[in-house]
C-alpha positions in Angstrom: -29.8 -8.0 -22.2 -30.9 -9.9 -19.1 -32.7 -8.3 -16.2 -29.5 -8.2 -14.2 -27.4 -6.6 -16.9 -25.8 -3.4 -15.9 -24.7 -0.6 -18.3 -21.2 0.7 -17.6 -19.5 3.7 -19.2 -16.2 3.1 -21.0 -13.4 5.6 -21.4 -15.0 7.1 -24.5 -18.3 7.7 -22.7 -20.1 4.9 -24.4 -22.2 2.4 -22.4 -21.6 -1.3 -22.6 -23.5 -4.2 -21.1 -22.0 -6.2 -18.2 -23.7 -9.1 -16.4 -22.5 -9.3 -12.8 -21.8 -12.6 -11.1 -24.3 -13.8 -8.7 -22.3 -16.1 -6.4 -19.3 -15.1 -4.3 -16.0 -16.9 -4.3 -15.2 -18.4 -0.9 -11.7 -19.0 0.4 -10.3 -21.5 2.9 -9.0 -21.4 6.5 -7.7 -18.3 8.1 -4.5 -18.1 10.2 -0.8 -17.5 9.9 1.1 -17.5 6.6 4.3 -19.6 6.7 6.4 -19.2 3.5 6.2 -15.4 3.0 5.8 -12.4 5.3 3.0 -10.4 3.8 1.9 -6.9 4.7 -1.0 -5.0 3.3 -0.6 -1.2 3.3 -4.1 -0.3 4.6 -6.4 2.6 3.7 -8.2 4.9 6.2 -11.9 5.3 6.4 -13.0 8.9 6.4 -15.8 10.3 8.6 -18.3 11.2 5.8 -20.0 13.9 8.0 -16.8 15.8 8.7 -14.5 15.2 5.8 -13.8 18.0 3.3 -11.1 19.0 0.9 -8.4 21.2 2.4 -9.5 20.4 6.0 -7.7 18.4 8.7 -8.3 14.6 8.2 -11.5 13.4 9.8 -11.1 9.6 10.3 -13.8 7.1 11.3 -11.7 5.2 13.8 -14.1 2.3 14.4 -14.4 1.5 10.7 -10.7 2.1 10.1 -9.7 -0.3 12.9 -12.3 -2.8 11.8 -10.7 -3.0 8.4 -7.3 -3.7 10.0 -8.9 -6.6 11.9 -10.2 -7.9 8.6 -6.6 -7.9 7.3 -5.2 -9.6 10.4 -7.9 -12.3 10.3 -6.6 -13.4 6.9 -3.1 -13.7 8.2 -1.7 -10.6 6.6 0.3 -7.9 8.5 -0.7 -4.3 8.4 1.7 -1.7 7.0 0.3 1.4 8.8 0.3 5.1 8.0 1.8 4.6 4.5 0.9 6.2 1.2 -2.2 3.9 1.0 -3.5 5.6 4.1 -3.2 8.9 2.1 -0.1 9.9 3.9 0.8 13.2 2.4 -2.4 13.2 0.4 -5.0 14.2 3.0 -3.6 12.5 6.2 -1.3 14.9 8.0 1.3 13.9 10.7 -1.1 14.5 13.6 -3.6 12.1 12.1 -0.9 9.6 11.2 0.5 9.6 14.7 -3.0 8.9 16.1 -3.5 6.2 13.5 -0.1 4.6 14.5 -1.0 4.6 18.2 -4.5 3.2 17.7 -3.6 0.6 15.2 -0.5 -0.6 17.2 -2.7 -1.0 20.3 -5.3 -2.9 18.2 -2.5 -5.1 16.8 -1.4 -6.1 20.3 -5.0 -6.9 21.3 -5.4 -9.4 18.4 -1.8 -10.6 18.0 -1.5 -8.9 14.6 1.7 -8.1 12.7 2.2 -4.4 12.2 4.8 -2.0 10.9 4.4 1.8 10.7 5.6 4.5 8.4 8.1 7.0 9.6 8.6 10.1 7.6 9.1 13.9 7.8 5.7 15.2 6.8 5.3 17.3 9.9 7.7 19.7 8.1 5.1 22.0 6.5 7.8 24.4 5.2 11.0 23.5 3.3 13.8 22.2 5.6 16.8 24.4 5.7 19.3 21.8 6.9 19.8 18.1 7.1 19.5 18.4 10.9 15.9 19.5 10.5 15.2 16.5 8.4 16.8 14.1 10.9 15.0 15.6 13.8 11.7 15.2 12.0 12.5 11.6 11.3 13.5 11.1 14.9 10.2 12.5 16.2 8.2 10.1 14.2 10.5 7.1 14.9 10.0 7.8 18.6 6.2 7.6 18.2 6.4 4.3 16.3 8.8 2.7 18.8 6.8 3.9 21.8 3.7 2.4 20.2 5.6 -0.9 20.1 5.6 -1.3 16.3 8.3 -1.9 13.8 9.4 1.2 11.8 9.3 1.6 8.1 11.6 4.5 7.1 9.7 6.1 4.3 11.1 8.3 1.6 11.1 12.0 2.6 9.9 14.8 0.3 11.9 17.2 2.6 15.1 15.3 2.1 14.6 14.9 -1.6 14.2 18.7 -1.9 17.2 19.5 0.2 19.8 16.8 -0.6 22.7 17.8 -2.9 23.8 14.3 -3.7 24.2 10.7 -2.4 26.3 11.7 0.6 23.4 13.6 2.1 21.3 10.4 2.0 24.1 8.3 3.5 24.4 10.8 6.3 20.7 11.0 7.1 19.9 7.3 6.9 23.2 6.3 8.6 22.3 8.5 11.6 18.8 7.1 11.8 19.8 3.4 11.5 22.5 3.8 14.1 20.0 5.0 16.7 17.0 2.9 15.8 16.0 0.5 18.6 15.1 -2.4 16.3 15.8 -3.3 12.6 13.7 -1.2 10.3 12.3 -1.6 6.8 13.6 0.9 4.3 11.1 2.1 1.7 12.1 3.4 -1.8 9.0 4.9 -3.3 9.3 5.9 -6.9 8.3 9.2 -8.5 5.3 7.5 -10.2 3.8 7.3 -6.7 5.0 10.8 -5.6 6.7 13.1 -8.2 8.3 15.0 -5.3 10.6 12.0 -4.8 12.2 12.3 -8.2 16.0 11.8 -7.9 15.8 10.0 -4.5 19.1 8.6 -3.2 20.9 11.4 -5.0 20.4 10.7 -8.7 17.7 10.4 -11.3 19.9 7.6 -12.8 18.4 4.5 -11.3 21.7 2.6 -11.4 23.4 5.2 -9.4 20.5 5.6 -7.0 20.5 1.8 -6.5 24.2 1.8 -5.6 23.6 4.4 -3.0 20.6 2.6 -1.6 22.6 -0.6 -1.3 25.5 1.3 0.3 23.2 2.5 3.1 22.1 -1.1 3.7 25.6 -2.6 3.5 26.9 -0.1 6.1 24.2 -1.1 8.6 22.9 -4.7 7.7 22.1 -5.4 11.4 19.7 -2.5 11.5 17.8 -3.3 8.3 15.1 -6.0 8.5 14.3 -5.5 4.9 13.6 -3.2 2.0 10.4 -2.3 0.2 10.9 -1.3 -3.4 8.0 0.5 -5.2 9.4 1.2 -8.6 7.1 -1.0 -10.7 10.3 -2.5 -12.3 10.5 -6.3 -11.7 14.0 -6.7 -13.2 15.4 -3.9 -11.0 13.8 -5.4 -7.9 15.3 -8.9 -8.7 18.7 -7.3 -9.2 18.6 -5.5 -5.9 17.2 -8.6 -4.1 20.2 -10.6 -5.3 22.6 -7.9 -4.1 21.3 -7.6 -0.5 23.4 -8.6 2.5 22.5 -12.0 3.9 19.5 -11.8 6.3 18.1 -8.6 4.8 14.7 -9.3 3.3 13.1 -7.9 0.1 9.5 -6.9 0.4 8.0 -6.3 -3.0 6.1 -3.1 -3.4 5.5 -3.8 -7.2 1.8 -3.7 -7.7 2.3 -4.6 -11.4 4.5 -7.8 -11.1 3.9 -9.1 -7.6 2.9 -12.8 -8.4 6.3 -13.5 -10.1 8.3 -11.6 -7.5 6.6 -13.4 -4.5 6.9 -16.8 -6.2 10.6 -16.1 -6.8 13.2 -18.1 -8.7 16.1 -20.4 -8.0 18.1 -17.5 -6.5 15.4 -16.2 -4.1 12.1 -14.5 -3.7 10.4 -11.4 -2.4 8.1 -11.1 0.7 5.3 -8.5 0.2 4.3 -5.1 1.4 1.6 -4.0 -1.1 -1.2 -1.5 -1.4 -3.1 -3.8 -3.8 -3.3 -6.4 -1.0 -5.8 -4.0 0.8 -8.6 -5.1 -1.6 -7.1 -8.5 -2.4 -6.6 -9.7 1.2 -8.7 -12.9 1.0 -7.3 -14.1 -2.4 -3.8 -13.0 -1.5 -3.8 -15.0 1.7 -5.3 -18.0 -0.1 -2.6 -17.8 -2.7 0.2 -17.6 -0.1 -1.2 -20.6 1.8 -1.2 -22.5 -1.5 2.5 -21.5 -1.9 3.1 -22.7 1.7 2.4 -26.2 0.5 5.0 -25.8 -2.3 2.4 -25.5 -5.0 3.8 -22.6 -7.1 1.4 -23.3 -10.0 -1.6 -23.1 -7.7 -0.2 -19.9 -6.2 0.1 -18.3 -9.7 -3.3 -19.6 -10.7 -4.9 -17.7 -7.8 -2.9 -14.5 -8.0 -2.2 -14.0 -11.7 -5.9 -13.2 -12.5 -5.7 -10.2 -10.1 -3.0 -8.4 -11.9 -5.2 -6.8 -14.5 -7.2 -5.2 -11.8 -4.1 -4.0 -10.0 -2.6 -2.5 -13.1 -5.8 -0.7 -13.7 -6.0 0.7 -10.2 -2.4 1.8 -10.3 -2.6 3.3 -13.8 -1.3 6.8 -14.5 -1.4 9.0 -12.5 -0.4 6.2 -10.1 -0.6 8.2 -6.9 -4.4 8.2 -7.2 -4.6 4.4 -6.8 -6.0 5.0 -3.3 -9.3 6.1 -4.8 -9.8 2.7 -6.4 -8.8 0.9 -3.2 -11.4 2.7 -1.1 -14.0 2.3 -3.9 -13.5 -1.5 -3.7 -13.7 -1.4 0.1 -17.1 0.3 -0.2 -18.3 -2.2 -2.8 -17.1 -5.1 -0.6 -19.1 -3.8 2.4 -16.1 -2.9 4.6 -17.5 0.7 4.9 -20.8 2.3 4.4 -19.8 5.1 2.0 -17.3 6.2 -0.6 -16.0 9.4 1.0 -12.3 9.9 1.3 -10.0 12.1 3.4 -9.4 15.3 1.4 -12.1 14.6 -1.0 -9.9 12.1 -3.0 -13.0 10.1 -4.1 -13.1 12.6 -7.0 -9.6 11.8 -8.2 -10.7 9.0 -10.6 -13.3 9.2 -13.4 -16.5 7.3 -13.5 -15.3 5.1 -16.4 -12.2 4.2 -14.3 -14.3 3.2 -11.3 -16.8 1.3 -13.5 -13.9 -0.7 -15.0 -12.5 -1.4 -11.5 -15.9 -2.8 -10.5 -16.1 -5.0 -13.6 -12.5 -6.4 -13.1 -13.1 -7.0 -9.4 -16.4 -8.7 -10.0 -15.0 -11.0 -12.7 -12.4 -12.4 -10.3 -15.0 -12.9 -7.6 -13.5 -10.3 -5.2 -16.8 -9.2 -3.6 -18.1 -11.2 -0.7 -21.6 -10.1 -1.6 -21.9 -9.5 -5.3 -25.5 -8.2 -5.0 -24.4 -5.5 -2.6 -21.5 -4.5 -4.9 -23.9 -4.3 -7.9 -26.4 -2.3 -5.9 -23.8 0.2 -4.8 -22.5 0.6 -8.4 -26.0 1.2 -9.7 -26.4 3.9 -7.0 -23.2 5.6 -8.0 -24.1 5.5 -11.7 -27.4 7.1 -11.0 -25.6 10.0 -9.2 -23.6 10.6 -12.4 -26.8 10.5 -14.5 -26.2 7.0 -16.0 
């Protein structure tokens, strides 16, 4: 072993030697992306001195907004207050509303693209009627519209628990789309991300659910800017994409198959709204700029090597991918600690985090490899390695 070799634990608890890279990978010019609209769902930075499990979210606002400026500087949009920001997993509606207001103001100040999540998570008890669900959605929609941002209508746990079938989804979404001031993005989040959303759109049969989803869109195409599908099923996304009304965009939310879906085929392509683009912002932007020139092979050459890392971070149980995202932000120097809202830094094992570090380092993700290595060594020592 060399002096710089680091011993990392594998899933069986055995240590193996890894030699970190010494030089960072640098990327080209910053600025707007042309051929695709690309959003990164962004994480929040916790206040390490006030955060605790089962306590109201304590957010470090300076660090959180600084990370959004990092994303905007690379030409990416910010998808705010989504599940990547621990929405429903530590960040309550009061914290999300403040996040929406602050980030929207920051976006205006730098000319950044932003869209914000609208849900029903202020309902802390089960809803008794669809009217309660609609009113909760309306309250959050008003906050986003007043902040001057585009709305992303997220899947609702309250609606999933209450709905008796497809007609209830048609009623709720039809009402919301009719009254929305501007076209929205509809978000279909699969149960691998949130088990409480099983059977969304009125059926656990995905073909039937897809038909209802498309019926909502077809009834209000002028009020739907696009859709975000997070089912980790490339073939289904392509099928839905080809069935969308003209002018309605598809934003891939598939963190397993994003290169091929963004590259597209002879019948179309997907834009992007991805949690994995939080840690991958520089390389993702570089890849899309390459695609802007018509170089599909160069685009895939840049983005394909990132898929192994993404599949690792989003491995089962997928909903805990946020832990890996924040871990990589810490290693990359975007924040000074690895504390998460609700104590979620404990949601992944040490071998999982060690593998995330190795995969990220191999593709040159860290702007300062020595800093990342030092921080991993510190973490290992805390665990007794």
